[in-house]
C-alpha positions as CSV (number, residue, x, y, z in Angstrom):
1,M,112.3,82.8,80.3
2,N,115.2,83.7,83.0
3,E,117.5,81.3,84.7
4,F,115.4,81.4,87.8
5,D,112.6,79.5,85.9
6,N,114.7,77.3,84.3
7,Q,116.0,76.1,87.6
8,Q,112.6,75.5,89.0
9,K,111.7,73.1,86.1
10,N,114.4,70.7,86.9
11,I,113.6,70.2,90.6
12,A,112.0,66.6,91.1
13,T,108.6,66.2,92.4
14,G,110.3,64.1,95.3
15,A,112.5,67.1,96.2
16,R,109.2,69.3,96.2
17,F,107.3,66.8,98.4
18,V,110.1,66.5,101.1
19,G,110.6,70.4,101.2
20,A,106.9,70.8,101.7
21,V,106.9,68.2,104.3
22,I,109.9,69.8,106.0
23,G,108.1,73.2,105.8
24,C,104.8,71.9,107.3
25,V,106.9,70.2,110.2
26,F,108.6,73.3,111.2
27,A,105.4,75.2,110.9
28,G,103.4,72.7,112.8
29,I,105.8,72.8,115.6
30,G,105.7,76.7,115.9
31,L,101.7,76.7,115.9
32,S,101.8,73.9,118.4
33,V,104.1,75.7,120.8
34,L,101.8,79.2,120.0
35,G,98.4,77.0,120.6
36,F,100.0,75.6,124.1
37,L,101.3,78.7,125.4
38,W,98.2,80.8,124.7
39,S,95.3,78.1,125.3
40,Q,96.1,77.6,128.8
41,P,94.0,79.5,131.3
42,F,95.7,82.5,133.0
43,G,96.6,82.1,136.7
44,G,95.6,78.2,136.5
45,F,97.7,75.8,138.4
46,H,100.7,74.8,136.1
47,S,99.9,77.5,133.6
48,P,103.0,79.3,132.2
49,P,103.6,83.0,133.1
50,V,103.1,85.9,130.9
51,F,106.8,86.1,130.4
52,V,107.1,82.6,129.1
53,R,103.9,83.1,126.9
54,V,105.8,86.0,125.2
55,F,109.1,84.6,125.3
56,G,107.8,81.2,123.6
57,S,106.0,83.1,121.2
58,F,109.3,85.3,119.8
59,V,110.6,81.6,119.3
60,A,107.6,80.2,117.8
61,I,106.9,82.7,115.3
62,P,110.3,82.3,113.0
63,F,109.4,78.4,113.0
64,V,105.9,79.3,111.7
65,V,107.0,82.0,109.0
66,I,110.1,80.1,107.9
67,G,108.4,76.8,108.0
68,G,105.3,78.3,106.0
69,F,107.2,80.1,103.5
70,T,109.5,77.0,103.2
71,A,106.3,74.8,102.3
72,F,104.8,77.3,99.7
73,C,108.0,77.8,98.1
74,A,108.4,73.9,97.6
75,I,105.1,73.6,96.6
76,T,104.7,76.5,94.1
77,G,108.1,76.7,93.0
78,K,108.0,80.4,93.3
79,G,110.2,82.6,95.6
80,L,110.9,86.3,96.1
81,K,114.0,86.2,94.2
82,K,112.5,86.1,90.9
83,E,111.5,89.6,90.6
84,R,114.4,91.1,92.3
85,Q,116.7,89.1,89.9
86,N,114.7,90.5,86.7
87,S,114.6,94.0,88.1
88,S,118.3,94.0,89.3
89,R,119.3,92.7,85.9
90,S,117.2,95.3,84.0
91,A,118.5,98.0,85.9
92,M,122.3,96.7,85.5
93,R,121.8,96.7,81.7
94,D,120.2,99.9,81.7
95,S,123.0,101.6,83.7
96,R,125.4,100.2,81.2
97,Q,123.9,101.6,78.1
98,G,125.0,105.2,77.6
99,S,127.1,105.1,80.7
100,Y,130.3,106.2,78.9
101,T,130.3,109.9,78.0
102,C,133.1,111.9,76.3
103,P,135.0,113.8,79.0
104,K,135.2,116.9,76.7
105,C,131.9,117.6,75.3
106,N,129.8,115.3,77.4
107,A,128.4,113.7,74.5
108,P,127.4,109.7,75.3
109,L,128.7,107.4,73.4
110,S,126.8,105.3,70.5
111,D,126.0,101.6,71.2
112,N,127.9,100.3,68.2
113,I,131.0,102.3,68.8
114,D,134.6,100.4,68.5
115,V,136.6,100.4,71.5
116,S,140.4,99.6,71.2
117,P,141.5,96.4,73.4
118,H,143.1,99.0,75.7
119,G,140.1,100.9,76.2
120,D,140.8,103.8,73.7
121,V,137.8,105.5,72.0
122,K,137.0,108.3,69.5
123,C,133.9,110.6,70.1
124,S,132.0,111.0,67.3
125,Y,130.7,114.4,68.0
126,C,133.9,116.2,68.9
127,N,136.5,113.5,67.3
128,S,138.5,113.8,70.5
129,W,140.2,110.5,71.7
130,F,139.8,109.5,75.4
131,N,140.2,106.2,77.2
132,I,137.1,104.7,79.1
133,H,139.1,103.1,81.7
134,H,140.4,106.4,83.0
135,A,137.3,108.8,82.2
């Protein structure tokens, strides 16, 4: 279980409910504007022109998407970052392992090699000394 799951467990039910209500309000505003703009007859008296319908739709669509996503995340406790954090952490872990190589023989350093506080390392393959901070 990662840090994201632990944070999600600590969110109170009341906070999730408030997040869901706020998300539904924003999504409802967007849906109301879209419904009003596109349900009016074209060419009728007091009907909005096409430019206003399109421009209003571009304003209302983010309300629907952000509000709906906020309500979804508040109710389920899931989001998009969970997968990205796991994959970025594993990629960072993989890049750290075996990333240092000897500049003379290009052999990778083993996992249990001793490094001095200044970064000096002895290659176990060719027995040459080098500094990992300057390599």
